[in-house]
Structure formats: C-alpha cells, structure tokens
N, C-alpha and C positions, 0 to 999 in steps of 0.2 A: 271486498275491498283489502288492499294490502299498503300498511303505511309504513315509510323506510325514515329514519334518522340520521341527519348528517352525510345522506346520498351511500349510506351504506346498510341501512335498517330503512325498514318500510312498512306501511299499511295498507292490506289490500281489503279491497271491498268486491264483494260479489252479487253483481247488479241481476241475478237469477233470484235473489231471495225476496220475500215480500218487503214493497218499499222502493226496491233497489231500481226499479223498472223505471221509476219518477227522478233519480235523478242524473240530470244531465250534466256531464264533466268532459271536458274534450282535452287532448293532449296540450301541456302547456298553460292550463287555467292556474291561477292561486284562487286557493279555496280557504275560508276560516272555519274551522270546526271545534266543537266542545266535546269532552268526552263525558259522557252521561254516566256512565257505570261500567265497572270490570266485571268479567265474567271468567268462566274456567277454558282453561287450556289456550291460553293467550287471545280470547275473545275479549271485544269491547263493544258497548254500545255507542254510538257516535253519533253527533247532529251537525249534518253538513247542509247550509243554504234552507235551514227548516225542515230538512227532512232527518230522523232518525232511522239508523239503521246499523247492522250488526256488522265489525270486521275483525279480521285477524291482524293484529300488529306484532310487529318484531321488537318495538319500543316501549318501555317502560313510561305509562303513562299515569295519571290520578284522577279519579272521578272531579269534574268541575273543571279541569284543564283547559286550557285554550291553545290550539296549534294552529301554526299557518301551515298550509299542508300544497304542494306542488304536483299537478298532475303529471307523473311520468311516464304514464302509458296507458291505454286501454288496449285490450286485447282478451278474446274469447272469451268474453260476459264478465272480465274483472278488470277493476279500475285500480292502478296503481299510484299511490299517494308517498311521496317523501316530504319529511318533516324540514322544515328550513329557518334557517336561522335570521336573526333581524335583519343583519346585513345583508343575505342572499335575498331576503322577501324585498328589499328596498331596490336591489340591482334588476331584479325582475320585473316590478312594477316600474322602473326607470325605463327598462326597454319596451314595456308595454305602451307608455306614454308616449314615449318617442316616435312608435311605430305610429300611434293616432295622430300625433301634430303633423307627421310626414302627409299623412291621408288628408288634413286641410291645408296642407300648404306651406307648413313651417317647419324650419329644420329642429331637430331635436335637439338643440344647444342645453348646457345644463341649465342655463337661466332659465329658458324657455320650460323645460323639464320640473323646474322648482315652482315657477310661477303654475304651470298645469296642476300640480300637486296642492298649491294654496286655495286655488280654484274651486278644485274638489272639494278639498275641507271644509270652505263655506258653502258647499252646495251650490256654486255659478258654474254655469255652462262654459266648458273650454272651449272657445270662439277665439279667430283670429282678432278679433276687437278686442275682445276680455284681455287676452295673453298681451297684448301690445299697451293697453291699457295698465294693467299692474307692472309690466316692465318699465315703463314710463313712470309711475308713481316710484317707484323703487329708486330710480335714478332722480328723479327731482329729489327724494330724501337723502342722496349722496353717494349710494351705490346699489348693485342689485347684489343683494345678499338674504340671508333665510328671512332677517327679522325685519328687514324693509318689505320683502315681498309680503309677510305675514301681516303689515302693516297696512299696505296698500289693498289687499284682500279684503281685511276686517270693514274698511271705509266703504269699498263696492258691496259689500254683504250688507252694509247699513243704509243700502239705496239712498246715499248722499244725493245722487245725481251727476250726471256725466260733467255738466259744464263746472259743477262745483267742487271736481275732484282735486285740482292743481289746490285750490285752498284748504280743503280740509284733509290731506295727506300730511302735511308739517303739522298740521294741528292737531290729530292724533298721534302722531309722535310724540310732541312736547306732552300732550294729556297723559298719554301711558308713561311717561318716566316719573314723575312724580306731580301731585296736585298741588296747584298754586292758588293763592289768594287773589283773586282777579280785583277785587275791591282795592286792596292794599297796593299793589301795582297800577292802579290808576291815581290813587292818593299819592305815592311817590311822583307818579311823573306831574302831577299839579303842583308837588312844592317845588321840584326842580325846575318849571316854569316860572314860579314865583320869585327866582332867585334872581332871574334874568333881568337886567337894565339896559330899556332901549330906547333910543329917542324915535319918537311918533313925529317923521319930517315926510311921510308920505299920504296922511290921512286929510280927509275933506273936513268942511270946516264943520262944527255942531248943526245938526238940522238939516244937513245936507245929505250928501251918501253916508256919514258915520252911521246914522240909523238905518238909512236904506240897505247897507251891505253890499257885500260883492256877490253875485247869484253864479254860481258853476251847474251847467246842466249835463244832463250825460245822453248823448244821441238824439239830442234837439227834443225829446219828449218832455211833455209838464210835468212837471211832478212836485209835493209837497217840499218846503224848506224846512231844512233843519234851523231852528228860530236863532236869529243872531242875538236875542236879546236874553235869553235864558236858556239852559243848557235843558233844563226839566222840560220846556215845551219842545224842545228838539227830539226828545225820547220818545214823547209821546206821539211825535207825528211818525215814529216808526213803527205805532201799534198794529199788530193784526198779522203778524208773522207767524204762521201756525208752526213752520219746521225751518231749519237752517237749509232744508232743499227747495224752498219756494223762493225762488228768485235772490238769495244773497248773491254779493258782488255788483248788484247792478242798482247804482246809484241815481236815484231821481235826481235831487237836486240836495244842495248845503249853502247856507249864508253864514258869512262872517264880517262883521265891522272891518272896514278898509284901514288900512293903516298899521305897521307891523307891531307897534305897541299894545294896539288894541285886539290885535288877532293873537298876541299871547295871552293877553289878560282874559279874552273869550275862550281861547282854547283851554287855560287853566281851569277856569270856571266849569266848562264843559266836562271837563275829565272829573273834577270833584264831584259834580252832580252825577255823572254815571257811576261812579262809585259808590255814593249814599244809596243809587237806587237799587245796586246788588245788595246792600247788607240788612240782616236782620237784627232788630236789637231785642233782646231778651228781656229788657226792662218793662215793658209792653204787657197790657193787660194778656192773659192766656188766651182769650178772642182775636185781640190784633196780632197776636203771635201767630197763631194758627192761620191768619190769614194772609200775615207776612211770608210763610214758608210755602204755602197754597201760591201764592203768587211769584215766587221767586224765580220759577223756570221760564214762565213767561216774561219777567223781566230780564232776565239774563239772555234771552233772544232780540229783544228790544236795544240793550247794551252790545249786544254781538253785533246788528246789524248798524247801529250809530258807529262801531269803530271800525266797522268796514267802511262805512262811508267818508268818515274822518282821514282814515288813511288814503283814499283817494284823493280827499280834498286837499293834503298835505304834500300828496306826489306832485301836483301842478300849480305848487307854491314853491320855488326853488329859493328864492329870496326869506323866505320864513325858516326852511330846514337847513339853511346854511349855519346858523347858530352852533359853536359845538355841543352845546348842552342839549340841543334838540337829538342828536342821535341817541342819547341816553333816553329821552322822552320815546321818541320813536320805539324804541326796544321794548319799553314798557309796555307802550300800548300794543305791539304786537301780542306780545307773551297773553296779555289780558284776554285779546281777542281768539289768540289759539288754545287757551283754558276754556273760554266758553265755546269755541266751535268744537274744539275735541268732545266736550261733555255733549254737546247737542247732539253730535252724529251718534255717540254712543248710547244714547235715548233714546235713538230711534227704531221702530219695531224691527228693522231689517227685511231682507227678500230672501235670504237661505233658511235653515232650519240648523244651523249650527247651535243655536240657543233655545231647546223646547221652550223652556220657561223665560219669563222677561227677567233682567236684571238691570235695574236701573242706579245710576249713579249722581249724585249731587253733592257737590263740595260750596258750600253756601257761606259766605263771610258773615260772621256772627259776634256781636258787641256784646259782652256780660260786664255789667259794672263799670263801664268805662275801656275794659280792656276787648281788644278784638283777636279772635281765633277762628280757625276755620272748622266747620262741621261738616263732616263726610257722611253723607246718608246713603246706604247701601238698601237696595228693596231686591227681595228675593220673591217672584210670585211661584207657585206651586207648577209640578213639571205636568200637570193633568189639563190645563190648558194654555194654550200657545197664545202670548203676546197679549192678554187682556186679562186687565185687574178687574172689568166688571163681572167676568166670571171665575176668577181665581176665589177658591173657597177657603185660603188664607194665603197672606203676604207677611214675609219675615222682615224684620227690618234690623239692621245693624249700624251702629251709631256712634261715629268717635270724633274727638274732639282735639 
C-alpha cells in the first residue's frame, strides 16, 4: 500500500503480504487509518478497518496519528492511498451522501445532505421519512441550518415519538440555550394574574355552575378532570405519566369555574400550585429532602402534562386571553413547559448509540433559607454499561447552584 498526501504524496499498500488479502478496499473509498509504528526505509505499520498492515509511505507521519485516506487506485495487487484534508474529506463524503440520497429518490441538495449527516451522526436510518422529519423540524425552529438540524436529530434520537416532535423541537432548542427556573416562571405568571382586576359579569350564581365549572373534552373521549376546586388535585389527576413520549399533548379534560374573574383567580392558583410542586425545600429533614429530590422528575412530568392541558384550554378561551397581561402570562407558561419538556426529552434513553453512557440533567428549583436558586444536577454513568443505572459500577455527579 502506498499513501500520498495533498495528492502529491501517497501511501502504498501491498495486498500480497500477510494480512493484505483480508483488506477489501475499492477505488473511491474513504477510510480512516491509525499509524501504529514507524519502520526503516519509509515503511510504517498502519491499522485500516481493524486490520494491521505494512505500508510504504511518502508522507511524514507519527505513531498514533489518525489519517483520513482516499483510495486513489487499485492496481496489480497494490492499493494507492492519498491523505486528504478535512475540507476534501467533507467534499468526498458529501458526494457519497448525495449519491445515496438519489438512490432513495431524493435530490442531493445542501439541506438534505446536511440532514443525512446529522442522522448518520446519531445512528439513525437515512430514510426518506427521517430526512423529511428532520428538515421539517429545522424549518419549525426557524430555518434549515446546521444548529437546528442538530437539535431536530437529537430529539429524534431520543425517541420522543413522531406525534410529539412538533412540540419537542422548540422545547429542546430553548432547553439547550440556557436552563431556566420553571417554578419561578410559574410564580411570575401567577403574580401577573393577581394584578388583573376584572368584573365577573358572566358567572352563574353560587351553588350553580360556579361550583360545577366548565368541562372541555378532547375527541369526545371521557377523561379525568383537572379539578376546578384546587390546582393540587389537578396535578394529581395527571399522575401516571411515565415519559413525555407517552401521550403528551392529548388532553383528556379540564375544568375551570365559569366567569372571567373566577377563571383568572383559578388560573393564578393553579400556576402557583404547579410551581410549588416543582420546588424542593432544603430546610426539611435529610430524609424528606432525599424524597423530594427523588420524586422531582416525576413531578416535573406531571407539571409538564398540566401545562400542556392548560395551554390547550386557554387556546379555546379567546375572551380570557384577550387581556393585555395574558400575553406575558402565556409566554411564561410556554417557557416553563419548554424547560420541562426539553429536560424530559434529554433524559430519555434514546434509540441511537451516540451516548454509550447515560448522561442525565435535572434543573431543580431549590429553596434555601427563604431564597430560591436553581440546582443543576448532572449525572454521568460509566461507559461500560449502556443506559442502565442498575448495571453501572459507578455514577459521577456534578452539582451546581
């Protein structure tokens, strides 16, 4: 084998020597190699596709050096390789990807090639459906660029479920920007509602519909009501959600007291209770504190489901959302939902092998001596065990306040 660099120097492999017969390379292939050792008279030992073979080189190399090599020719039992630059490597890869896209009936446009690259990186199948999904995801985020394609591919690799992708694409984008305190966002929304003064001119009399409330059902299916009486009962009615991929965005039912004044009061109480549900209080006993931290991810899913239902409810109540302050309230509700949604998707095991070890991230609102901060908990499992804490021999923690 002979290797050339910059298309003027090359590396030559002699496939007739021991080991060479097992190396199958064709002209036009792009292969990665590692220099194992230097020998005399320009000879080196190089590893290509797991096979160690002797080669003649015109290129100055060092032991341990990684090389990207292009198969320039295969003639008379010899393979001629040229060292390629990163720019040339990408050009050659793009050409190969474009040819494969044409084979599945797609045009090899720049956007489609970049989308295919992201799918390959996350070990996802390069299919027409996946190319379409990732391009639509990037468009939903604003435009088709490398960053948005990366986010779309990451969400798909986490196995969030096709039906939930439109919701989780922007959630992951916001989550990756910077962590936010979801409990504080909900408190701010509740405070904004407390300042709204409205006349309750549409509610029924006490003891009639004011207690019964208004029920909004989805698809005619019977479901649990989010309690009109207390927000706490509302969040409890959403328990049992195991992951954000399990039926999110499918509202069963929601109930609120009729009348604009009562609805705003109910909404403020609900948001305050949801924020409290997320909050961990450090003043409790060590045992209670451990229980709070352990239950926080599940409570986060309950709050996430509640916020999704709540936004669906508000979308059907134009009169309630017309108030100028409600725009700011809705912005905070959406920001909290995306923080929790992005965090939940990030913590899914995923369907690709891009992370051999599980990396968890939890942003936990923490109250310490009456002051609130955001506890960021990062968990790293060992690389020997994939996605399983039970099998992990060690787990590393990084905590920031």
